[in-house]
N, C-alpha and C positions, 0 to 999 in steps of 0.2 A: 766505323772507317768504311766509306761507300765503296761498292765494287764500280770499277771504271768500265765502262763498255765503249764502242763507237759513239753510242746514242745518249748515254747518260753519265754524267759525273759525280751528281749528288746523290743521296738517299731520297726515297718516296716520303711525302708526309701521310702520317696515320692520325687520324682522329676517332674517338671512342665517345659514344654518347653513352654516359654512364647511367642515364635515366632509363634507357631502355636494355642496357646489358644485364642479363641474370646469372653472370659468373659461370656459365658452361664450361669454359674452358678450351673448348674447340679450336679457337683462334691462336691461342698458345701452343696448342698442340701441333698444329698445322704449319706454325710460322716457320720460314725458311729463314730468314736473315737472322732471327733471333732476338728483335727488339721487343716482342711483346712477351711480358711475364705477369703474374698475378703477385702483388703485394699487398698485404692488409686487405684482403677482400675487395681489391680493384685491380682491373687490367690497366697495366702502365705501359706506355711507350717509351722505350729507353734506346734511343740511337746508338748508345755507344756500347751495347751489347753484340757480340757477333760482327755481322756485315750491317747493322742497321738494316732499314727495309729496303729490299732490293726490287720492289713493285712486282711481285708476281700476283699479288692480288688474292692469294689463297684463303686468308682470313676473311676477307669480304664475301667470299663465295660459300663459306661453310657457315657463317653467322646467320642463327635461326631468326634473330629479332632485326637484322639490318640496321646495326648499332654502330659499324665501322666504314669509314670511307679512307681511300687509299688515293692519292694523287701525285704524280711525278714519274719520273724515268719513263715518259711517254705512255704512261697510264693514267686514264681519269675515269670516274664514276660512268661517263657516258659509254665507256666500252663495256660495262656489267650489263648483262642479259640474262633473263631467265632461261633455265635448262629446257630443251626440247622435250616434250612429254615421252615418255619411255615407249610407248606405242609407234611413236612416229619414227623412232629410231631403228637402223638396220639390225635384223637378227644375224647370229654368227653365219648360219646359212646361206643368206642372202649376201653378207658380204664375201663369204669364202667363194661363193659362184662367180662374184664380179672379180676377185682376185683370179681366180682360175681360169676366168674367160680372157684375161687380158694378154695380149701377144705384143712383140717387139713389132711395130708396123714402119715399113720401109716403102710401102708403095701406096702412092696418095692419088685422090681423083682430084681433078682440076677444078677444085671449090675452095674458095676463101673461108675461114674460120671467122664467124661474125663475133663482134665487140662482146656481146653478152654471154657467150661462152668464154672467152679470154677472162672476163671479170669474175665468173664463176670458178674457173680453174686457180686465179690468184686468190679468190676468198677462201676457197679450199686449203690453199698452200699457207695461208696465215693461221690455221689452226695447228698447225706443226709444233711440236715441243721443241724447246730451243735449251742450248747450255746454259745460258743466263740470261733472263730478261733485263732488257727488252731486246726484241730478235734485231741483230744486225746483218741479216740476210737480204740482199738487193737481188732483184730480178731486172735484167736487161731484154726487153722484148722487142723482136723483130716480127712484125705484123704485114703478111703480103710477100710474095715472090721476089718481088724486086728489093725489099729491103734484106731478104734471107739470102739472095745470091750477093748482092753486095758485100754482106758478112762473111760469106762464103770464100769469094773471090780474096779478100783481105787475110783470111785464115791460109788459104793455101798458098798464097804467096809467103807468109811467115813458115809455113813449114816448110816450103822448098828452099828457102833461104838457109834454114837451120839444118838441113839434111846432113851436113858434114859432120854434124855432132856424132851421127849414127853410122858413119862410115867406117870402113875396115880399118883405116889409119886410127881414129878415135878410140875403136873398140879395141884395138891392139894397146895403146896406150894407156887406157883406163880399166881395163880389165882387172887389176888388182883391186880397184877402188870400188867398181860397179859390181864386181862379181858376175858369175858364170850365168846365172838367170838372167839377168837384165842385158848381158852382152848378147845371148841369146835371143831376147824379145826385141833388141835393137837391130839385129842381123836379119831374122826371119818374120819379124812383124813391122816395126817402124820405118825402116829403109824402104822396103818395097811398098808399104801403104804410103808414104809421102810421094814416091814417085807415081805410084797409081793415082793419087788424087790429082796430080799435076798433069799428067798424060789424059786422063778421063776427063779432066776440065777443058784441056785444049780441044777435045772431041766433042766438046757440047753436053758432057755428061756429069752430072752432081753425084758424087758418091760420097760426100761428106754430109749432105743433109737431105739429099733424098728428092729434091725439088718438092721438100714440104711447104705450105703457105705459112708456118708460124713455127717461130724457133723462141724458145726462152732460155737466157743462160743465167744460173743460179750461182751466186758468190756471196761473200760475206766479209766484213772487216776483219783484221788479225785480230781483235779481241774476241772473236767468236770461237767456239768449238768450230775445229775444221770440218766437222761431219753435218753442222747444222745446214748448209744448202743442200747437201743430199737428201737430208731428211725432207725438208720443203719440197724437193723436187718429186721426190716419192709420192708424197700427197698430191701433187699436182697431177702425176700420171694417173693416180686411182681417179682423182675428180674428173679426167677427160676420159677415161674409159666410161663413167658412170654417163656421160653426155654424149656418148656414141663416137667419140674420136679415137683415132689410134695415135700411139706415141712410141717414141723409142729414145733411150738415154743415148748421147753421145760423147763419150769421153775425151775423145782426141783434142778438142780446142783447150780444156782447161789447162794443161800444164805449159801449151805454147804461150796463152794469154797471161799467165800468172807471171813469166818473164820477158814479154814483150811492152815495154815502156810506151811505144808509140801507139800500139792497139789500145792498151790501157787509156791514154790520154785521149784517144779518138772518141772511144766509146764509154768514156767517163766512168771507169772501172778504177777504184782506189788502187794505188800504186804497189801500196802492201797487202791487199787484199788476199785472202786464201782463194786458190784456185776452186772452182766449183765443178758444175755439170751442166751440158747443154741438153734439151730435150726438143724432140722435134714433134709437132703435131699437125692433123690432119684428119680428112674423111679416108678410111681405107678404101682401096680400090678392088681389093679381094676379099672375101667374105669366107670366112674359116668356117669348117664343118664340125670341126673336133678340136680338141685341146690336148696338152700333154701335163700329167702330173710331176713336178720336176723334184729332185731330191737335194739333200745337203749332203756335204762331205761327211759329217757325222755328228751325232747327238750324245754327248759324254754326262751321265749322271754321276756327279763325282761319289766314289765309293762304291761303285758297281761298274759292271762291262760297259765298254762303248756299245751303243746302240746303233746300227746303220739304217738309216730311212729306208722304208721299203717303195 
């Protein structure tokens, strides 16, 4: 039984070159969909087992003799590449230093982001893991201040037209359903934020995208895991940092886009798509001299006392 996604409806096709196969069994150990098995000293492809081939390509990647091919579900052998040499990969220390150096940037130089950098950010985002292959994540790119501000204008209008949802009357009516926490959020955050977006925009100030020259909105089909766009977006942020760009996640547009059919149609976002996350990018206008080591709420090793990060 094939697993259906927004981009795939059938199983991928697997072929085994039995002349090359030495029955090491690595492919059957790693197979996620479970169509690979060994019967009578021969690797067999049985698409009736489990979900059939889901097109993850893991068997191809571990096979020492290159005797497996997988095609379908948006995967082809043209996508298979050699692993980068170990010495060319980042050490933990270098990666940690990059992550520690990243800040949420909201002040940018008046300088566009060139297409080569955008391509590299997107290329890095494609390496992110997903709930189920092939990835259903889509990226809506606004390159250039004019396009960014056109998107911002549409969003602020949508925010303001929906402000009654978070006003005093609705908060009172919906309190039993929403709960105290969301009501407080609507009163102390959402309602004043929406009013602030409108008033600041009328004064010529963009407090939604902060005059960024580049915005990407990550979203995914209803078949995808809802967190998939967030994972891809995180990879994009890390890539941007490595390129000398600043970035910041902007969560406000997502819930409004999710329920705004008109905007979804205008920007060609699937009407049923999961809400995602917007990220702004640009060259920072301020140079940071120090960093902050953040903490988590807690780390709990089951069976022992809760450990609070230092």
